[in-house]
C-alpha positions in Angstrom: 69.5 128.9 67.2 66.1 127.3 67.6 66.4 125.6 64.2 69.8 124.0 65.2 68.3 122.6 68.4 65.3 121.1 66.6 67.7 119.7 64.0 69.8 118.0 66.7 66.7 116.5 68.3 65.5 115.1 65.1 69.0 113.7 64.3 69.2 112.1 67.8 65.8 110.5 67.3 66.8 109.3 63.8 70.0 107.7 65.3 68.0 106.1 68.1 65.6 104.6 65.6 68.3 103.4 63.3 70.4 101.7 66.0 67.7 100.5 68.3 68.1 96.8 67.6 71.6 96.5 66.2 73.1 95.2 69.5 72.7 91.5 70.2 71.7 90.5 73.8 75.0 88.8 74.7 77.0 91.8 73.5 74.8 94.2 75.6 75.2 91.9 78.7 79.0 92.0 78.1 79.0 95.7 77.9 77.0 96.0 81.1 79.5 93.8 82.9 82.4 96.0 81.6 80.6 99.1 82.7 80.0 97.7 86.2 83.7 96.6 86.5 84.8 100.1 85.4 82.5 101.7 87.9 83.7 99.5 90.7 87.3 100.3 89.8 86.6 104.0 89.9 84.7 104.0 93.1 87.2 101.7 94.8 84.7 99.2 96.3 86.0 96.1 94.5 89.6 97.2 94.1 90.2 98.2 97.7 91.4 94.7 98.6 94.3 94.4 96.1 95.6 97.9 97.1 95.5 96.9 100.7 97.2 93.6 100.1 100.0 95.4 98.2 100.4 97.9 101.1 100.5 95.0 103.6 103.1 93.2 101.4 105.2 96.3 101.3 105.0 96.8 105.1 105.8 93.1 105.6 108.9 93.3 103.4 110.1 96.4 105.3 109.6 94.8 108.7 111.5 91.7 107.6 114.4 93.8 106.4 114.3 95.7 109.7 114.3 92.5 111.7 117.2 91.1 109.7 119.3 94.2 110.2 118.6 94.2 114.0 119.7 90.6 114.1 122.9 91.3 112.3 123.7 94.2 114.6 123.0 92.0 117.6 125.2 89.2 116.2 128.0 91.7 115.6 127.7 93.1 119.1 127.7 89.6 120.6 130.7 88.6 118.5 132.6 91.7 119.5 131.7 91.1 123.2 133.1 87.6 123.1 136.5 89.0 122.5 137.6 86.5 119.8 138.9 88.0 116.7 136.3 87.4 113.9 136.4 89.1 110.5 132.6 89.7 110.8 133.0 91.3 114.2 135.8 93.5 112.9 133.8 94.6 109.9 130.8 95.4 112.1 132.8 97.3 114.6 134.5 99.3 111.8 131.0 100.2 110.4 129.8 101.2 113.9 132.9 103.3 114.4 132.5 105.1 111.0 128.8 105.6 111.7 129.5 107.1 115.1 132.1 109.5 113.6 129.6 110.6 111.0 127.0 111.4 113.6 129.4 113.6 115.6 130.6 115.4 112.5 127.1 116.3 111.3 126.2 118.1 114.5 
C-alpha cells in the first residue's frame, strides 16, 4: 500500500511538471471567468435576479387574468341588471346558474 501511494505522488508530480506551462494566459483567464460564472450560478448570488423577475412576471400575468375575469363578471352582472336581453348577459347568467348548481350538488 505504501508503494502505491508513493507511485501516485510521483505520477502527480510528473504530470504537474509536464503540464506546467501548456496553458496560454488568455485561455487560463477564460477558464477562470467560466469557473466564476459557474460558482455564481451555483451559489445563486448573480442568478437571483432572473429567477425573481420570472416569478414577478408569473404573478403579474396571473393578476392580469384575475382582473380581466372580475371585469367580465362585473360586466355580466351589470348587463343582467339592466334588464335588456343581451346574448352576453344570457350566457353569463347561464354560466352563473350552472356554477351555482354545481356548488350545491358537491356539498
